[in-house]
C-alpha positions as CSV (number, residue, x, y, z in Angstrom):
1,M,83.1,146.5,-70.6
2,P,83.9,150.1,-69.5
3,L,87.4,151.0,-68.6
4,T,86.3,151.6,-65.0
5,M,85.8,147.8,-64.5
6,V,89.3,146.6,-65.6
7,K,92.0,145.3,-63.2
8,I,94.9,147.7,-62.4
9,G,98.1,146.9,-64.3
10,E,96.4,144.7,-67.0
11,P,96.7,145.9,-70.6
12,N,93.4,146.1,-72.5
13,I,92.5,146.7,-76.1
14,I,90.1,149.6,-76.7
15,K,87.0,148.3,-78.6
16,K,85.0,151.6,-78.8
17,V,85.1,155.2,-77.6
18,G,81.6,156.5,-76.9
19,G,80.2,159.9,-76.0
20,K,79.4,163.0,-78.0
21,E,81.5,164.0,-81.0
22,D,83.6,166.5,-79.2
23,T,84.3,164.1,-76.3
24,R,85.4,161.3,-78.8
25,R,87.6,163.8,-80.7
26,F,89.2,164.9,-77.4
27,L,89.9,161.3,-76.3
28,E,91.3,160.4,-79.8
29,N,93.7,163.3,-79.5
30,L,94.9,161.8,-76.2
31,G,95.5,158.4,-77.9
32,F,92.3,156.6,-77.0
33,V,91.5,155.0,-80.4
34,S,89.9,151.7,-81.3
35,G,92.5,148.9,-81.4
36,G,94.9,150.8,-79.1
37,T,96.2,149.5,-75.8
38,V,95.3,151.1,-72.5
39,T,96.5,150.1,-69.0
40,V,95.1,151.4,-65.8
41,I,97.9,152.4,-63.5
42,S,96.0,153.6,-60.5
43,E,92.5,154.7,-59.3
44,I,91.9,157.2,-56.6
45,G,88.4,158.4,-55.7
46,G,87.0,157.3,-59.0
47,N,89.6,159.2,-61.0
48,M,92.0,157.0,-63.0
49,I,95.6,157.3,-64.2
50,V,96.0,155.3,-67.4
51,N,98.9,154.6,-69.7
52,V,98.0,155.0,-73.3
53,K,100.5,155.4,-76.2
54,D,103.5,155.6,-73.8
55,S,101.9,158.5,-72.0
56,K,100.2,158.7,-68.6
57,V,96.8,160.4,-68.7
58,A,94.5,161.2,-65.8
59,I,90.8,160.9,-66.6
60,G,87.6,161.1,-64.6
61,K,85.2,158.2,-64.0
62,D,82.6,159.7,-66.3
63,I,85.1,159.8,-69.2
64,A,86.4,156.3,-68.3
65,N,82.9,154.9,-68.6
66,K,82.8,156.0,-72.2
67,I,85.9,154.0,-73.1
68,L,84.9,150.4,-73.8
69,V,87.6,147.6,-73.7
C-alpha cells in the first residue's frame, strides 16, 4: 500500500519506490530504499513528515503515493 495510507507513528518496511527514474534516484538519495524503514511522524494538508534513516524528511502527497510499504 502507498505511504499515504499508513498509521502515524507505526514503522513500515519500504517494499518498492515507484515513479520516473529521476524521482526514484531523488528518493533513494533521501534514504527511501527497498528494505528500509520509514515512519510517518505527522500529516498536515496532505504533506507528510516522515522519519527515514534517522532523518526527518517532508514530502508531498504525490511523492508519498510512489513509496509502497
